[in-house]
N, C-alpha and C positions, 0 to 999 in steps of 0.2 A: 504494500500499500504506500503511494507517494503522498507526500504531505509537505506544505509549504506555508510558510508564514505571509500573509501579505502585506507588505510595507512596514513601517515601525507605529502603526495607530494602536494606542493602549488604551483599554476603556476600564472604567471601573466597574460597571456592569454593562456590558454589551449585549443587546438583545434586537430582535425585530430586523433583521436582515431582509432587504426588498430589492430585487433587480428592477431597475426602470429601463427598458430597453430604449425608449425615446432620447435619453440623455446619456446611454451608455456607461451607467455608473450604478454601483451597489450603494444603497441608500441603507443607513443603521443608526441605532440611537444608543446613547449612553446614558443609563437611567439616573444613576446617581451623579455623573458628570454634567446632567442637565443639558446634553447636547445632540445634535443630529448630525450625521457626517454624509458627505458623500464621498465615494471612494473609487478611484481608477483602479481595476483589480489587476490591471497589466503593469503598471508603474508604481501603485501604492500610493500616490499622490491624493491628499485629502483635502477637501473643503468642508469647514465646519460652521454650523449656526448654533447659538446659545438660546436656551429657553429659560424662562423665569421660575421655572419650577420643574418637577420630575416628569418626563413623557413615560408612559406605560406602553403604548403602542403607537402607532401612525398608520395611514393608509394612503395610497396615490390617488389622485383625482385626474380629471380630464385635463387640469391645467398642469404641464409639467413644473412650473414654477411654486406650485402650492400643493402643500401637504395638510392633511387633517389629523390632527394629533389629540390622543386621549392623555390629558396632563392633570395629574392629580385626581380631580373629580369632575372634570369638565373636558368639552370637547373645545379645540381651538384651530385656527387655521395659521400656517407658517408659511409667509411668502418668501421664498428663497432669495430673490434678487435683492430684497431689502432687509431680510431678517424680521421683519414685522411681524407680530403675533397678535391675532384678534380673537375675541372670544365668540363662541358659536352659541353653545347652550351648556347648562348644568346637566351631567348625567346622574350624580349621586349628590347628596348634600355632604357639604364639607365634614370631615372627620378626621383627626390626626391619627387614628388607629386604621385606617384604610385609605388606599390608592387604587386607581385604575392600573391595570397590568396587560396582559397579553390580549390581542386581538387582530383580526384581519377581515377583509371582505370574502363573503361567499361568491359564487360565479354569477349572481344575479347584482352585485355590487351592495348589498347590504352589509354594514358594518357591525360585527359581532365583537363585544369587547366586555371584559370582566374585571372585577376587581380583587384584591387582596388585604389580608391582615398585615399589620405593621406593629411590632416587628413580627417576621413569619414564624419565629419559633416560639411565640407566646400561646398558641395552640387554640386561639380564637377560630370562629368561622363567620365573620363578618362580611365576606364579599358575596358580590352578586355578578349574575351574568345578564347582559342586555343585548338586545337586537336593535340597532338604530338604522333607520330607513329615511331617505330624503325624498321628498316630491316637490322639485322646484326648490322654494325657500322654506317650505314646510317641513318640520323635522318629527318624526314619531319614534319615542323610546320605549320598547316593550321588555320589562324585566321578568326574565323567564326563570330565574333560579336563583335562591339565596343561600345562606348557610355554607359560602365556599370558604375555604382557608387561603388557596392561591390559584387563581383562575390561571390555566395554562394550554398548551397543547392544541390550540384551535387550528382546524385544516380542514378542507373540503376536498372530496374525490374530483377527478377531472369533469365528470359529467353533472357535478352538482348535486347528487341525490343523496350523499352520504357526508355526514358531519362527525367529526373527531373532536374531543373535547376532554381535559384532564383537570382534576382538583391535585396537585402537586402532593400535599401531606397525606393524601388516602392512598399513594403510590397506584393510581389506578387511572386509565384511559378508557373512556366510554365511545361510543359508536351510536349513532342516530340515523334513521331513514329521515330526509330533508326534502319538503316539496319546494322544488326551485322556484315556483311561481308565487308562492305565498309566503315562504320562509318559515312555514310549521314545521317543527319536528317531532318524532315519535318513535316507538321502539327501540327505547334505549336499552343497550347491552353492554356488558364489560368487554371491551375491545383487548386490553393489555392489563394483565395483572403483574405489577413490577414485584411481586414478592421474591421471585427467582431471577429477577434481572437487576443489571447494575444500577445503584443510584436511584433517582425518583424521575417521572417525566417531566419535562420543561417545554420549551417551544418546539415547534413541529412544521413539517411540510409535506407534500404529496409530491410523487414522481409521475410521469406520463403513463406508467403503468399501474396508476392507482394505489402504489403502496405507500406507505406511511413511515416517514423518517423522524425521529424524535431524539431530542439531546438528553442524555441521562445525566442531569446536575448530580453532583458528588459522586458519580460512578465512572468519570473520565471516558466516556464512550457516547456514541451516536448509533443507533439501532434502526434496522428497516423491518417492518411487518407487511406481510402482504394484506390484501383486502380481507381475506379469511381469519387475520389475527395470528397468522403464524410468524414467528420471528425467524428470518431466513439470513440476517447480516447482522452482527455485533461489530463495530468499526472502534477499537479503542484509540482515543486521542490523549495527547500529552497534557492536555489542561485539566486541572482538578474538577473545575466547574465549567462544563461547556452548558450553554444555553439555548441555542436554536439554529438548525441547519436551514439553508436556503440555496437553490438553485440559481446560478447567475452566469453571466456571459451571453453573448449574441446567440449561441444555441442552446442556452439553458443547460449546458452539459458540464458545468464546474460546480461542485458542492463546497459551499463555505460553512463555517460554524464560527458563532460569537462564543464569547466567554466572560466570567468574571475574574476580576482581580482577587489576589490573595496576599496574604504576608510574605509567602516564599517568593512572588514576584517583586516585591519592595527589596527583598535580600540579594536577589540575582536577576539583574537586568535581561538575561538570556531566557528567563523562565517563561513559558508562554501563557499563563495565566493572564487573561485579559486582552489576549491577542486576537487577529483574525486569522483564521487557520483554512487553507484551502486542501480539501481532500479529492483524490483522484479515485472516483467510484464507478466509473463507465456507466453513468445512468443520465437519463435527461429529464429535466422537470417540466412544469407547466407555467404559462404566464400569470403573474399576479393580476386579479382583477382590479378596476378601478373602482372607486366609489361612485355610485350611481346617483345623478341628481335629477 
């Protein structure tokens, strides 16, 4: 397995890698660093925009210059050219023990985003899962689940008819049947039980074959599961805390993984914790949907 570090980018809490083919750049966030980066995956060159608070996730829009970001408890827009941040809507009431976390658009462009407890080791379950849809300037927020520890692992099958979702502290990934027209989900079943797998489920994506790739945080691995829930690949990585994989590049044939910095990275500049790593997996991904407006 060939692996390489992309550039010198170092994140405190790297997450949400997304390939934007329109600009030929990988976009990702540093949650604790309160930044969003655009990365040239060939040269490692980085452009950065700062945010006033922590981003949990973000989605691409039909304007390459604009991202919609789930920041703390609200949705905001980020204009890349100016760095300006504008409030859109409150998703949850402000709570110092909760912030928005993992999220992405389904194939129809609805934004699914959930929240998590702070600090995550406190053992509470105050997080929620929301489905956000836009019709022009009108916004509808549907809260679909409560009692979540850390919302993670959101991904959708290539045909948009299966949704994957995880609550990290429960060490479980669930699958649902999803109506692509209405966004309604049903048929909840356990997709992956991490009892005998490395670490815990964090961020995820799917490939063109419909297989689910998930970062095993605390487990130094990324694994792939078939649509039937069979784990057919476990790729060990040198980072202690990998957070999310994504397929990038013009052919979506390169897999990158974000990660969290650790004390050992502070002690050793060569330590890969907090870096952006590319893995040679010989698999192709699917394009990231844009937010529907």
